[in-house]
N, CA, C and O of each residue as an XYZ file, in Angstrom:
652
protein
N       8.423     -8.946     29.181
C       9.244     -9.433     28.077
C      10.833     -9.352     28.538
O      11.397     -8.378     29.036
N      11.326    -10.490     28.269
C      12.844    -10.540     28.636
C      13.721     -9.527     27.933
O      13.577     -9.040     26.811
N      14.798     -9.287     28.969
C      15.475     -8.250     28.323
C      16.102     -8.740     26.875
O      16.434     -7.809     26.142
N      16.260     -9.752     26.488
C      16.816    -10.486     25.214
C      15.820    -10.119     24.147
O      16.188     -9.603     23.092
N      14.585    -10.378     24.413
C      13.192     -9.744     23.453
C      13.184     -8.307     23.406
O      12.850     -7.765     22.352
N      13.510     -7.610     24.415
C      13.517     -6.291     24.167
C      14.570     -5.805     23.545
O      14.362     -4.742     22.960
N      15.792     -6.305     23.473
C      16.875     -6.139     22.571
C      16.433     -6.285     21.064
O      16.703     -5.553     20.111
N      15.732     -7.355     21.112
C      15.493     -7.889     19.517
C      14.590     -7.124     18.907
O      14.714     -6.760     17.738
N      13.444     -6.770     19.784
C      12.337     -5.586     19.376
C      13.393     -4.272     18.970
O      13.113     -3.604     17.974
N      14.268     -4.032     19.557
C      14.974     -2.791     19.254
C      15.376     -2.855     17.860
O      15.003     -2.133     16.935
N      16.232     -3.872     17.845
C      16.890     -4.421     16.268
C      15.910     -4.417     15.273
O      16.210     -3.904     14.195
N      14.546     -4.998     15.463
C      13.557     -5.153     14.576
C      12.984     -3.637     14.044
O      12.861     -3.427     12.837
N      12.732     -2.871     14.797
C      12.523     -1.572     14.794
C      13.219     -0.825     13.933
O      12.779      0.024     13.159
N      14.676     -1.283     14.146
C      15.638     -0.491     13.365
C      15.838     -1.056     11.901
O      16.052     -0.261     10.987
N      15.781     -2.242     11.694
C      15.889     -2.737     10.290
C      14.919     -3.496      9.452
O      15.131     -4.032      8.364
N      13.862     -3.450     10.119
C      12.552     -4.082      9.347
C      12.259     -3.485      7.994
O      11.750     -4.160      7.099
N      12.615     -2.090      7.834
C      12.469     -1.399      6.668
C      13.659     -1.392      5.620
O      13.422     -1.197      4.428
N      15.074     -1.632      6.139
C      15.850     -2.098      5.414
C      15.678     -3.421      4.629
O      15.645     -3.607      3.413
N      15.586     -4.229      5.593
C      15.278     -5.833      5.155
C      13.945     -5.730      3.993
O      14.040     -6.245      2.879
N      12.840     -5.059      4.411
C      11.921     -5.084      3.519
C      12.256     -4.258      2.018
O      11.748     -4.637      0.962
N      13.052     -3.249      2.094
C      13.687     -2.523      0.898
C      14.478     -3.743      0.001
O      14.163     -4.136     -1.122
N      15.397     -4.129      0.699
C      16.386     -5.011      0.273
C      15.677     -6.183     -0.355
O      16.253     -6.763     -1.276
N      14.375     -6.636      0.080
C      13.597     -7.890     -0.679
C      12.919     -7.655     -1.591
O      12.649     -8.457     -2.485
N      12.342     -5.934     -1.469
C      11.538     -5.383     -2.664
C      12.413     -5.371     -3.832
O      11.982     -5.692     -4.939
N      13.505     -5.049     -3.656
C      14.524     -4.866     -5.159
C      14.717     -6.174     -5.585
O      15.174     -6.376     -6.710
N      14.444     -7.047     -4.875
C      14.952     -8.459     -5.242
C      14.045     -9.381     -5.710
O      14.383    -10.450     -6.218
N      12.763     -8.971     -5.544
C      11.556     -9.649     -5.990
C      10.837     -9.097     -7.048
O       9.652     -9.374     -7.240
N      11.405     -8.420     -7.668
C      10.696     -7.602     -8.594
C       9.707     -6.564     -8.184
O       8.779     -6.189     -8.902
N       9.958     -6.131     -7.005
C       8.984     -5.210     -6.683
C       7.725     -5.712     -6.241
O       6.762     -4.946     -6.289
N       7.578     -6.858     -5.823
C       6.249     -7.681     -5.246
C       6.139     -7.369     -3.844
O       6.697     -8.005     -2.950
N       5.521     -6.532     -3.714
C       5.245     -5.950     -2.125
C       5.208     -7.040     -1.179
O       5.931     -7.317     -0.221
N       3.853     -7.775     -1.847
C       3.329     -8.986     -0.864
C       4.331    -10.057     -0.480
O       4.304    -10.673      0.586
N       5.311    -10.237     -1.556
C       6.207    -11.321     -1.314
C       7.252    -10.816     -0.447
O       7.714    -11.537      0.437
N       7.726     -9.440     -0.663
C       8.677     -8.835      0.326
C       8.103     -8.653      1.703
O       8.847     -8.817      2.671
N       6.937     -8.352      1.860
C       6.301     -8.308      3.303
C       6.557     -9.885      3.934
O       7.297    -10.110      4.891
N       5.745    -10.971      3.149
C       6.053    -12.115      3.610
C       7.529    -12.443      3.891
O       7.746    -12.564      5.096
N       8.570    -12.614      3.121
C       9.788    -12.891      3.250
C      10.356    -12.164      4.444
O      11.066    -12.709      5.289
N       9.953    -10.749      4.456
C      10.350    -10.072      5.780
C      10.098    -10.574      7.113
O      10.894    -10.507      8.050
N       8.930    -11.085      7.139
C       8.325    -11.921      8.400
C       8.916    -12.717      8.737
O       9.450    -12.753      9.845
N       8.999    -13.714      7.745
C       9.792    -14.914      7.740
C      11.148    -14.783      8.312
O      11.533    -15.422      9.291
N      11.905    -13.863      7.608
C      13.403    -13.581      8.226
C      13.553    -13.138      9.630
O      14.530    -13.512     10.278
N      12.478    -12.219     10.240
C      12.501    -11.821     11.311
C      12.034    -12.852     12.403
O      12.445    -12.753     13.559
N      11.099    -13.920     11.979
C      10.901    -14.790     12.827
C      12.123    -15.814     12.873
O      12.369    -16.322     13.967
N      12.874    -16.143     11.824
C      13.893    -17.151     12.192
C      14.930    -16.325     12.947
O      15.688    -16.882     13.741
N      14.984    -15.020     12.724
C      15.942    -14.274     13.470
C      15.681    -14.468     14.933
O      16.514    -14.839     15.759
N      14.508    -14.193     15.139
C      14.219    -14.101     16.703
C      14.415    -15.454     17.418
O      14.876    -15.560     18.554
N      13.905    -16.767     16.410
C      14.408    -17.938     16.949
C      15.780    -18.380     17.272
O      16.139    -19.144     18.168
N      16.565    -17.689     16.277
C      18.196    -17.724     16.551
C      18.771    -16.553     17.230
O      19.979    -16.325     17.170
N      17.908    -15.763     17.907
C      18.489    -14.708     18.431
C      19.482    -15.004     19.761
O      20.312    -14.135     20.026
N      19.425    -16.034     20.482
C      20.042    -16.570     21.368
C      21.623    -16.882     21.001
O      22.581    -17.054     21.754
N      21.523    -16.891     19.376
C      22.920    -17.488     19.087
C      23.606    -16.171     18.369
O      24.711    -16.342     17.853
N      23.122    -15.129     18.325
C      23.545    -13.896     17.706
C      24.882    -13.215     19.065
O      24.607    -12.888     20.219
N      26.063    -13.188     18.501
C      26.903    -12.747     19.287
C      26.986    -11.162     19.171
O      27.218    -10.515     18.150
N      26.723    -10.653     20.555
C      26.479     -9.019     20.673
C      27.804     -8.448     20.248
O      27.878     -7.228     20.102
N      29.000     -9.306     20.006
C      30.179     -8.334     19.636
C      29.958     -8.157     18.187
O      30.634     -7.272     17.662
N      29.199     -8.778     17.485
C      29.021     -8.573     15.903
C      27.930     -7.437     15.629
O      27.137     -7.060     16.491
N      27.974     -7.020     14.544
C      26.993     -5.986     14.160
C      25.565     -6.776     13.573
O      25.499     -7.642     12.700
N      24.484     -6.171     14.356
C      23.394     -6.890     14.060
C      22.839     -6.648     12.600
O      22.070     -7.419     12.026
N      23.296     -5.563     12.121
C      22.900     -5.311     10.560
C      23.561     -6.446      9.464
O      22.898     -6.865      8.516
N      24.885     -6.857      9.716
C      25.589     -7.675      8.916
C      24.825     -9.244      9.396
O      24.616     -9.978      8.431
N      24.461     -9.726     10.573
C      23.726    -10.896     10.703
C      22.327    -10.793     10.111
O      21.946    -11.772      9.469
N      21.625     -9.906     10.212
C      20.276    -10.023      9.613
C      20.121     -9.880      8.382
O      19.071    -10.264      7.865
N      21.114     -9.304      7.639
C      21.256     -9.200      5.952
C      21.923    -10.597      5.621
O      21.729    -10.997      4.473
N      22.698    -11.418      6.479
C      22.953    -12.644      5.902
C      21.852    -13.557      6.048
O      21.680    -14.375      5.144
N      21.108    -13.554      7.001
C      19.855    -14.278      7.082
C      18.834    -13.766      6.051
O      18.182    -14.570      5.385
N      18.722    -12.739      5.944
C      17.531    -12.158      4.590
C      18.292    -12.897      2.963
O      17.673    -13.467      2.065
N      19.775    -12.623      3.043
C      19.957    -13.247      1.901
C      20.047    -14.597      1.616
O      19.783    -15.027      0.493
N      20.466    -15.443      2.712
C      20.189    -16.702      2.490
C      18.530    -17.454      2.223
O      18.137    -18.304      1.425
N      17.867    -16.689      3.283
C      16.366    -16.963      3.117
C      15.924    -16.738      1.666
O      15.190    -17.605      1.193
N      16.256    -15.730      0.915
C      16.002    -15.370     -0.367
C      16.494    -16.335     -1.277
O      15.715    -16.883     -2.057
N      17.720    -16.607     -1.262
C      18.298    -17.681     -2.020
C      17.460    -18.969     -2.101
O      17.244    -19.590     -3.141
N      16.942    -19.344     -0.674
C      16.206    -20.893     -0.275
C      15.063    -20.520     -1.213
O      14.804    -21.152     -2.237
N      14.402    -19.453     -0.789
C      12.940    -18.945     -1.376
C      13.140    -19.462     -3.125
O      12.479    -20.403     -3.564
N      13.992    -18.804     -3.864
C      14.004    -18.871     -5.262
C      14.335    -20.088     -5.459
O      13.670    -20.581     -6.370
N      15.426    -21.118     -4.781
C      15.707    -22.288     -5.196
C      14.353    -23.318     -5.008
O      14.208    -24.276     -5.768
N      13.453    -23.043     -4.000
C      12.384    -23.920     -3.727
C      11.423    -23.483     -4.607
O      10.694    -24.406     -4.971
N      11.069    -22.061     -5.238
C       9.984    -21.972     -5.896
C      10.789    -21.888     -7.478
O      10.052    -22.103     -8.440
N      11.919    -21.654     -7.702
C      12.542    -22.108     -9.146
C      12.168    -20.833     -9.854
O      12.197    -20.902    -11.083
N      11.838    -19.737     -9.342
C      11.536    -18.739    -10.019
C      12.750    -17.741    -10.160
O      13.769    -17.879     -9.484
N      12.574    -16.683    -11.121
C      13.624    -15.775    -11.465
C      12.742    -14.453    -11.189
O      11.527    -14.314    -11.335
N      13.811    -13.417    -10.697
C      13.449    -12.051    -10.393
C      13.148    -11.265    -11.916
O      14.088    -11.122    -12.698
N      12.080    -10.884    -12.185
C      11.643    -10.284    -13.201
C      12.256     -8.780    -13.043
O      11.859     -7.889    -12.294
N      13.277     -8.762    -13.916
C      13.925     -7.426    -14.268
C      13.607     -5.914    -14.517
O      14.090     -4.829    -14.194
N      12.331     -6.481    -15.409
C      11.774     -5.173    -16.218
C      10.993     -4.348    -15.457
O      10.697     -3.225    -15.865
N      10.545     -4.853    -14.184
C       9.576     -4.153    -13.444
C      10.231     -2.889    -12.443
O      10.896     -3.181    -11.449
N       9.984     -1.586    -12.797
C      10.626     -0.790    -12.336
C      10.027      0.228    -11.752
O      10.606      1.256    -11.400
N       8.475     -0.076    -11.581
C       7.475      0.883    -11.004
C       7.470      0.706     -9.325
O       7.615     -0.342     -8.697
N       7.277      1.933     -8.853
C       6.886      1.960     -7.415
C       8.343      1.769     -6.752
O       8.320      1.364     -5.589
N       9.483      1.981     -7.271
C      10.981      1.862     -6.818
C      10.885      3.134     -5.715
O      10.982      2.837     -4.525
N      10.744      4.181     -5.994
C      10.912      5.100     -4.872
C      10.130      5.322     -3.703
O       8.920      5.499     -3.844
N      10.731      5.339     -2.379
C       9.689      5.284     -1.472
C       9.203      6.538     -1.176
O       8.044      6.747     -0.818
N      10.212      7.536     -1.340
C       9.984      9.318     -1.584
C       9.925      9.565     -3.045
O      10.678      9.114     -3.908
N       8.851     10.398     -3.188
C       8.841     10.760     -4.740
C       9.688     11.993     -5.127
O       9.528     12.949     -4.367
N      10.511     12.168     -6.094
C      10.888     13.401     -6.253
C      10.056     14.313     -6.649
O       8.955     13.944     -7.060
N      10.392     15.727     -6.618
C       9.547     16.819     -6.720
C       9.507     16.725     -8.301
O       8.324     16.757     -8.638
N      10.285     16.629     -9.326
C      10.496     16.870    -10.559
C      10.314     15.297    -11.488
O      10.798     14.231    -11.109
N       9.677     15.448    -12.483
C       9.190     14.132    -13.224
C      10.493     13.801    -13.763
O      10.879     12.634    -13.832
N      11.350     15.035    -14.242
C      12.822     14.305    -14.819
C      13.285     13.634    -13.562
O      13.361     12.410    -13.677
N      13.545     14.019    -12.636
C      14.420     13.268    -11.754
C      13.808     11.874    -11.479
O      14.523     10.903    -11.231
N      12.666     11.820    -11.523
C      12.215     10.308    -11.360
C      12.292      9.729    -12.414
O      12.502      8.520    -12.310
N      12.193     10.173    -13.519
C      12.508      9.238    -14.680
C      14.136      9.093    -14.779
O      14.463      8.038    -15.323
N      15.174      9.885    -14.392
C      16.559      9.618    -14.348
C      16.706      8.593    -13.553
O      17.138      7.528    -13.995
N      16.425      8.726    -12.476
C      16.311      7.498    -11.375
C      15.989      6.023    -11.713
O      16.680      5.009    -11.603
N      14.637      6.230    -12.190
C      14.220      4.985    -12.809
C      14.955      4.382    -13.886
O      15.126      3.163    -13.868
N      15.445      5.136    -14.892
C      16.342      4.694    -15.913
C      17.507      4.030    -15.291
O      17.811      2.876    -15.594
N      18.272      4.843    -14.290
C      19.446      4.136    -13.808
C      19.050      3.000    -13.103
O      19.829      2.056    -13.232
N      18.084      2.804    -12.402
C      17.825      1.431    -11.888
C      17.414      0.416    -12.634
O      17.643     -0.729    -12.244
N      16.799      0.626    -13.725
C      16.276     -0.312    -14.781
C      17.906     -0.746    -15.601
O      17.965     -1.919    -15.969
N      18.962     -0.012    -15.834
C      20.111     -0.266    -16.062
C      20.905     -1.211    -15.262
O      21.576     -2.139    -15.714
N      20.728     -0.803    -13.739
C      21.454     -1.751    -12.746
C      20.997     -3.083    -12.689
O      21.688     -4.062    -12.405
N      19.521     -3.070    -13.037
C      18.883     -4.315    -12.921
C      19.225     -5.192    -14.196
O      19.169     -6.416    -14.079
N      19.516     -4.723    -15.197
C      19.913     -5.273    -16.340
C      21.393     -5.722    -16.477
O      21.758     -6.517    -17.343
N      22.222     -5.154    -15.555
C      23.459     -5.283    -15.235
C      23.617     -7.015    -14.802
O      22.672     -7.693    -14.400
N      24.900     -7.473    -14.975
C      25.005     -9.078    -14.427
C      24.805     -9.075    -12.747
O      24.906     -8.220    -11.867
N      24.553    -10.143    -12.784
C      24.240    -10.331    -11.060
C      25.257    -10.049    -10.006
O      24.840     -9.817     -8.871
N      26.616    -10.039    -10.253
C      27.635     -9.500     -9.196
C      27.609     -8.017     -9.280
O      27.637     -7.415     -8.206
N      27.569     -7.451    -10.187
C      27.386     -5.893    -10.270
C      26.199     -5.402     -9.699
O      26.158     -4.496     -8.866
N      25.249     -5.999    -10.148
C      23.884     -5.491     -9.607
C      23.522     -5.839     -8.238
O      22.665     -5.133     -7.707
N      24.057     -6.863     -7.533
C      24.123     -7.166     -6.265
C      25.197     -6.109     -5.515
O      24.788     -5.410     -4.588
N      26.118     -6.057     -5.814
C      26.955     -5.094     -5.141
C      26.567     -3.672     -5.119
O      26.572     -3.101     -4.028
N      26.244     -3.051     -6.143
C      25.690     -1.741     -6.423
C      24.549     -1.774     -5.198
O      24.676     -1.027     -4.228
N      23.554     -2.595     -5.309
C      22.271     -2.604     -4.586
C      22.657     -2.524     -3.233
O      22.098     -1.708     -2.499
N      23.642     -3.349     -2.765
C      23.861     -3.748     -1.382
C      24.538     -2.052     -0.865
O      24.135     -1.456      0.134
N      25.498     -1.586     -1.708
C      25.954     -0.354     -1.154
C      25.012      0.783     -1.348
O      24.803      1.501     -0.371
N      24.355      1.070     -2.589
C      23.530      2.266     -2.633
C      22.388      2.346     -2.395
O      21.878      3.396     -2.004
N      21.614      1.046     -2.615
C      20.089      0.951     -2.225
C      20.017      0.660     -0.791
O      19.386      1.300      0.050
N      20.821     -0.500     -0.594
C      20.698     -0.898      0.936
C      21.532     -0.235      2.032
O      21.456     -0.491      3.233
N      22.313      0.625      1.464
C      23.158      1.545      2.180
C      24.341      0.867      3.302
O      24.655      1.310      4.408
N      24.918     -0.499      2.506
C      25.655     -0.872      3.653
C      27.229     -0.741      3.196
O      27.680     -0.787      2.052
N      27.823     -0.589      4.255
C      29.424     -0.231      4.153
C      29.933     -1.512      3.500
O      29.466     -2.650      3.520
N      31.279     -0.891      2.779
C      32.255     -2.083      2.091
C      32.342     -3.430      2.909
O      32.306     -4.557      2.417
N      32.473     -3.088      4.347
C      32.886     -4.119      5.204
C      31.754     -5.093      5.514
O      31.932     -6.296      5.701
N      30.509     -4.439      5.554
C      29.427     -5.257      5.908
C      29.148     -6.041      4.779
O      28.845     -7.226      4.922
N      29.236     -5.352      3.320
C      29.129     -6.213      2.351
C      29.944     -7.363      2.129
O      29.614     -8.396      1.546
N      31.227     -7.033      2.741
C      32.350     -8.158      2.523
C      31.675     -9.164      3.635
O      31.444    -10.294      3.204
N      31.402     -8.968      4.707
C      31.095     -9.804      5.354
C      29.729    -10.943      5.243
O      29.581    -12.114      5.590
N      28.949    -10.034      4.643
C      27.618    -10.925      3.809
C      27.945    -11.608      2.883
O      27.380    -12.702      2.885
N      28.807    -11.394      1.858
C      29.011    -12.106      0.751
C      30.126    -13.034      1.114
O      30.240    -14.071      0.461
N      31.049    -12.745      2.189
C      32.127    -13.589      2.740
C      33.185    -13.470      1.625
O      33.649    -14.418      0.991
N      33.483    -12.240      1.488
C      34.540    -11.701      0.655
C      35.447    -10.705      1.329
O      35.006    -10.031      2.261
N      36.732    -10.567      0.897
C      37.724     -9.415      1.042
C      37.087     -8.003      0.990
O      36.564     -7.681     -0.077
N      37.073     -7.229      1.897
C      36.849     -5.884      2.049
C      37.437     -5.037      0.756
O      36.739     -4.230      0.143
N      38.758     -5.316      0.438
C      39.304     -4.759     -0.925
C      38.860     -5.210     -2.005
O      38.891     -4.554     -3.047
N      38.278     -6.652     -1.897
C      37.788     -7.010     -3.136
C      36.609     -6.697     -3.545
O      36.374     -6.697     -4.753
N      35.571     -6.346     -2.553
C      34.222     -5.611     -2.496
C      34.423     -4.164     -2.973
O      33.662     -3.810     -3.873
N      35.236     -3.348     -2.564
C      35.703     -2.191     -3.038
C      35.968     -2.174     -4.315
O      35.395     -1.398     -5.080
N      36.821     -2.984     -4.674
C      37.256     -2.966     -6.150
C      35.932     -3.464     -7.134
O      35.742     -2.908     -8.216
N      35.213     -4.352     -6.741
C      34.165     -4.622     -7.352
C      33.296     -3.873     -7.419
O      32.643     -4.038     -8.449
N      32.829     -2.819     -6.580
C      32.119     -1.732     -6.812
C      32.549     -0.503     -7.610
O      31.870      0.265     -8.293
N      33.836     -0.519     -7.346
C      34.445      0.548     -8.366
C      34.287      0.066    -10.058
O      34.065      0.777    -11.038
N      34.442     -1.032     -9.991
C      34.437     -1.581    -11.298
C      32.827     -1.895    -11.886
O      32.629     -2.271    -13.041
N      32.004     -1.729    -11.135
C      30.592     -2.014    -11.349
C      30.208     -0.232    -11.684
O      29.573      0.081    -12.691
N      30.568      0.517    -10.953
C      30.397      1.950    -11.377
C      30.936      2.550    -12.352
O      30.513      3.573    -12.890
N      32.201      1.749    -12.714
C      32.657      2.293    -13.992
C      32.146      1.641    -15.384
O      32.326      2.059    -16.527
N      31.472      0.520    -14.951
C      30.482     -0.114    -16.149
C      29.355      0.674    -16.156
O      29.008      0.958    -17.303
N      28.516      1.224    -15.109
C      27.308      1.885    -15.081
C      27.406      3.363    -15.809
O      26.543      3.787    -16.577
N      28.664      4.111    -15.421
C      29.022      4.913    -15.996
C      29.118      5.041    -17.349
O      28.701      5.971    -18.038
N      29.766      3.926    -17.735
C      29.914      3.823    -19.280
C      28.387      3.519    -20.053
O      27.974      4.088    -21.064
N      27.803      2.619    -19.385
C      26.416      2.382    -20.207
C      25.599      3.945    -20.178
O      25.134      4.428    -21.210
N      25.524      4.520    -19.062
C      24.775      5.979    -19.304
C      25.334      7.085    -20.022
O      24.686      8.041    -20.447
N      26.624      6.902    -20.141
C      27.650      7.850    -21.051
C      27.170      7.473    -22.498
O      26.998      8.430    -23.253
N      26.941      6.281    -22.966
C      26.735      5.915    -24.373
C      25.026      5.965    -24.547
O      24.804      5.732    -25.735
N      24.205      6.103    -24.079
C      22.999      6.326    -24.015
C      22.682      7.482    -24.691
O      21.515      7.870    -24.737
């Protein structure tokens, strides 16, 4: 296996679960679709790995590919992501039913927020990307991302306190 392939395998092992989770949240928790898209994304990334600039962060690069691939998938299929589905969200199960219900309630509220708020919150707190990585992915200024996340959190807190 060439050195470049070995490097790619290391990146794949590090980010395959993150990309899968990113897609799972955005496909209405359709596990099969998320798995198929994850495979397609990593195949596309492998084919273009020669163009990857090692000075850049692989995470930003692979998330950009994933985001663009998902957009193209929905354009081609003209489907929308069903926001109502909240089952099987958690990869690790909380010990108490109350915690699980609270997390499900928060995720349901996030999924009902506008696209911009939802995308920023999921990228930051579900996908665990930094503000800088989100800015690179969305091609925005880092300060604008920080402001948007802050505003989205204020909206989320307002919704949670009014219920």
